[in-house]
N, C-alpha and C positions, 0 to 999 in steps of 0.2 A: 466577633473580633473587636478589639478595642480600637478606638479612633487613633490614628497616628498623629494628627495635628491638634494643636491647642486652639481653642476659640476664645478670643479676648474681647469682651464688651467694654469699650473704653469710655472715658469721661464725656465724650461728645454725644453719646447716645442718651435717650430717655427710655426708661424701661417700665413695662407693665409687669409687676412681679407675678401676678396670677398667670398671665400668658406664658411668661418665661418658665415658671415652675411646671406648667402643663407640658411644655416642650421637653423639659428635662425628664419628666415622667414617661413621656412617649419614647424617648431614647432608652431609658432604663428597661422598658418592656421589650425592647429589641436587643437587650443584653449588651448595650453599648456603654463603654466607660465614659464618664462625663469629664472631659478635659476642658473645663470652663474656668475662666477667670473673669470676675466682674468688678468694675471700678467702683471704689467707695464714693467717688464724686459724681457718678452718673445720677441724673435726676429721675424722680419716681412719678409715674402716672397714677392718679387717684380717681375714684368714681366720678367726682365732680368735674374733673378735667374732661372726661368723655361726654358728660352731659353738656358742658359748656361748648365743646367742639360742635355738637349737633345744633345747638341753639344759635351759635355764632354763624355757622354756615347758612342756616336758614335766614338769618337777619341780613346777611350780606347780599342776598339776591344775586344779581348778575355779576357781582364782584366776588362771588364765592370762589375759593381756590379749588373746590372739588376734593376736599380732604377725605380720608378714610374714616373719619369720625371716631378715631381711637384715642383721642385726647392728647395727641402729640403736640399740636400747636399751642394749646393752652398751657401745657407743661413747660414748653420753652419760654412762653410769655412770663411765667412765674420765675423761671430761672433768671431771665434778664432783669425782672423787677426785684430780684433778690428775696422773693417770698418762698421759693421752692424748697422741697425736701429732697435730700439726697439719700443714696443707698446707705451711707454712714448713719444717717438718722434712722433709717428703716431697721437696722440691726441693733440699734440702741434705743429700746422703747422709752426709757426715761428722758431721752433727748427728743425723741419723735413726738411725744404726747403734747407738750405745750406748743410746739411749732405747728402741729396738725390742727389743734384747736383754734389757733389764731387764723390759719389759712382757711379752715372750714368756715368760720364766720364770714370772712370776706367773700368766699365763693357762694355761700348760701344766700347772702344778701343780693349778690349779682344774679344768680339763677332765678331767685324769686321774682325779680322784675319781669322775667319772661314766662315763668312757670310758678305761680304762687303756691301750688300744691306740692312742689318738690321738697322732699326732706328725707335725708338718710341720717340716722343718729350718728353723731361723731364717735361715740363710744364703740358702736358697731364697726365703723371703719377702722378705728384704732386696733381693736382686737383682731380683726381680719388681717391687717397689715403687720401687726406684731408677729403673728404666726408666719406670714410670708418671710419676714426678716430673719427669723430664726432658722428657717429652712434654707435660705440663701446664704446665710453667714459663712458656711465653709468655703464658698467660692469667692468671697470678697477680699480684694487686696488693693494695694496702690499700683494700678496698672501702668502709670507713667514710668515709675522706677523699673518695673518688671520688663516693660517693652524696651526701654533703653538698655537694660542689661542683656536682653536677648540679642539686640542688634549689635551691641559691642562685642558679643561673643562670636559674631559672624554668621548667625543663623538667618535664614530668609524669612521675611515677613511680608504678607500680602495685605494691604490696607483696602478695605471695601466700605463704601458708603452707599446708601440707598439712592435711587433715582438718578438724576443727571444734572449737569452744570446749569442748564437753563431753568431748573426748578429751585436753584439755590437762593437763599435769602438776600445775599449781597450782589451777586453777579447774574442773577436769573431774571425772568420776566415778572417782576414784582407787580402786584401781590399774588399772582397766580403760581404759587409754588409751595415749597416746604419751609420749615422754620430753621434750617441749618444750612451750612455751606456744603452743598453736594458736589464738591470738586476737590482737586488735589490740594488746593489752598487750605481746605478744612482738616487735612491730616494732622498738621502740627497742633492746631488749637484743640482738635478732637481727641488727641492721644497723648500729647506731651512729648512727641518726638520732634527734635529740632529739624528745620528744613534741610540743613546740610547733610543729614543722615539719610535723606530720602534718595533712592537711586533713580532708576528709570521710571518714567511715567508713560503708561500706555493708554491711549484713548480708544474706547470701544464704542463703535457706532453701528447702527443698523443700516441695511442697504436701502431702507426707506425711513420714514419718520413715524413715530407713534407717540401718543400722549394720553394720559388718564387725567380727567378733570378739566377744569375750565382753562381759559387762556387763549391768546391769539395764535393762529396756526395757518400761516399764509398758503402752505402747500397741501392743506387738508383735502381729501377726496370724499365726496358725498355720494358717489355713484357705485355701480356694481364692481368697478375696478377696486375701489376702496374695500368693499365687502370681501372680494376675493383675496386681497392681501391680508385682511384681518383673519380670515379663516385659515389661509395657508401658513401664516405666521403665528397662529394661535394667540392672537392679541387680545387677551382678556386679563384684567387685573389680578395679580397674585393674591391680594388680600381681599378685594371686594368681589372679584369674578365679573365685574362689569366690562362691557366691550370697550377697548381702547379706540381712540380716534387715530386714524392712519392717513398718511399722505406721502407724496414724493419726498425723496431725500432733499434736505435743505443744506447745501454746502456753504451757503452764506453764513448761517448761524454756527455751523461746525467750525468755520475759520475762526470765529470769535472764541469758541470753546477751546480750540487748540492754543490760541494766544493766552487765554486766562490760565489754563492748566500747565502750559509749558510742555506740551506733548512731544515725546521723542518719536514714537511710532504709533500707527493706528491698527486696530483690528476691526474688520468689517464682518458683521454677522448677518445671518438670515438672507443670504443671496439666493438660496433655493426657494425662499418664500415668494420671489418675484417670477417664478417659472410660469410659463403660459400666458404672460401679460405682454401685449405688444400694441403700441410702443411703450417704452419705459421713459419717464421724464426725470430730469435732475435740475433742481433750482441752483443757479450760480450767483444770482444777485437779486435785488429788489429795485423796483421803479417807484418813485414817489413824485407826484406832480410833474410827470414827464421827464424826470431826471433819474439816471442810474446812480444808486447810492454806492459809496466807496467802502463803507463799513456798516456792520449790522447795528441797527438802532435798538437799544435795549428797552426803550419805553413802549409799552403796549399801545399807548395812544397814537404813536407814530406807526407802529407795525400794522395796526388795523386798517390803515390807509394805504399800505404798500401793495404792490402787485409783483408777484414772483416772476423772474425771468428764467425761462426754461431752455435746456437742451434736450432733444429727443434722441432715443436710441432704439435700435431694433432689439426686441426681447429674445429670450431663449425658450426652447420647448420644455414642456413638463415631462419629466422622466421618472421612472420608479425609484423609490428610496434607495434600494440596493445599488442602483447605478450611480447615485450621488456618492455613496460610500466608496464605490470603486474609483470614482474620479478623485476623491480626496486622497486615497491611497497612492494613486499615480502622481498626484501633485498638480501644480499650477498649469503645466502644459496641457493637461487633459481637460481643462475647463472649456465650455463652449466658447467659440471665438467672439460671439456677441457679448458674453459675460466679461471676457478679457478686456474688450473695448470699454465697457462700462467701468470696470475696476480701474483700468489705467487712467481713465478720465478723472475719476475721483482723486487718484494720486496726483495727477498733474494740477488739478484745480486747487487742491489743498497744500501742494508743495511739501509733501511729507512722505515718508516711506511706510511700507506695511510691515507689521510683525506677523500677522496671520490673517487668513480669510476663513470664514466658517460657512459651510454649505449643508449643515444639518445639526441636529441637537446633540448627537453623540460626539464624544471626544475624538473618535477616530475619523470624524467628518470635518476636522479642522486642518487646514493646510498652513504649515509654518513656512513663511517666505524665505527664512534663512535657517535651515535645519541645525546649524551649529550654534545658534543663539539660544541662551536660556534666560529664564526670568531672573 
């Protein structure tokens, strides 16, 4: 059956054309229609970006961001430095070639400082990427105009960015994050949609905290409780497969993310992943030098000296998956009383309302807190 929705990769993304084409081919094998639009101004990842990503992570040592080493950071660096190549260049070989040759020389000289033996012929890269460009050309459009036209017609659009607010380049825990603004603020810059066209903003948080990669993590658990949450929540990186770091929910930094994003309502997921854990803790603030902080400190040099302030809660029993499904069908009232207390405290501390609660991976295991409300 054809896909009902369109997927639009906007200008704020960087793309690896080889990987994107592999995903397109996978969908074609499943007899799926490719409803894809790709921005002509999205920047392109090249082989030397991936090499630099690995070398730079190694060089940074303890200041490493823990990247996926897929070349994303170096590609964004070139974008900001105005050296980068975009999808428009990719689909126009005569424009791409001189730009690629110039960028290649810069990157080759840089890579050879760390790895004197590295060399990939620029002609080989050009021929490979020229082929990618011609295969992607049918999907390439001006996505900013297209998206604005869609929204002006009254159609619904869901904007999705990778990762989370505290990994963002401007409002996250720098330098332990990604290279773009992974928050609602990034929607306009990353798509060309003006802020006044954006409707409701929903904040999605887990019932605990997880993190991939480096960075300070005051509520991190290093014991068997952390292991249990990791296993029950299936906390392994979607790209790398590496175990995520896990810890208690940190409402102190969530308050900050609600402020930054202008969150209307929140959605709490993975409540079921805390089953069988007793007690369950919740961080409500930090203590620094004997004083309770009033606002979340964005600088990691301060955070690493902070002590989390916790509230403790009685947990809920582990139950079979089908029972969680049944509870979701019955609604909020059927939740374990101890879970209700935990959920209500989150709401009270954050001073915000719920849109939904999730107690399982299936859509039917989501409880809408106001069944009459739609996205």
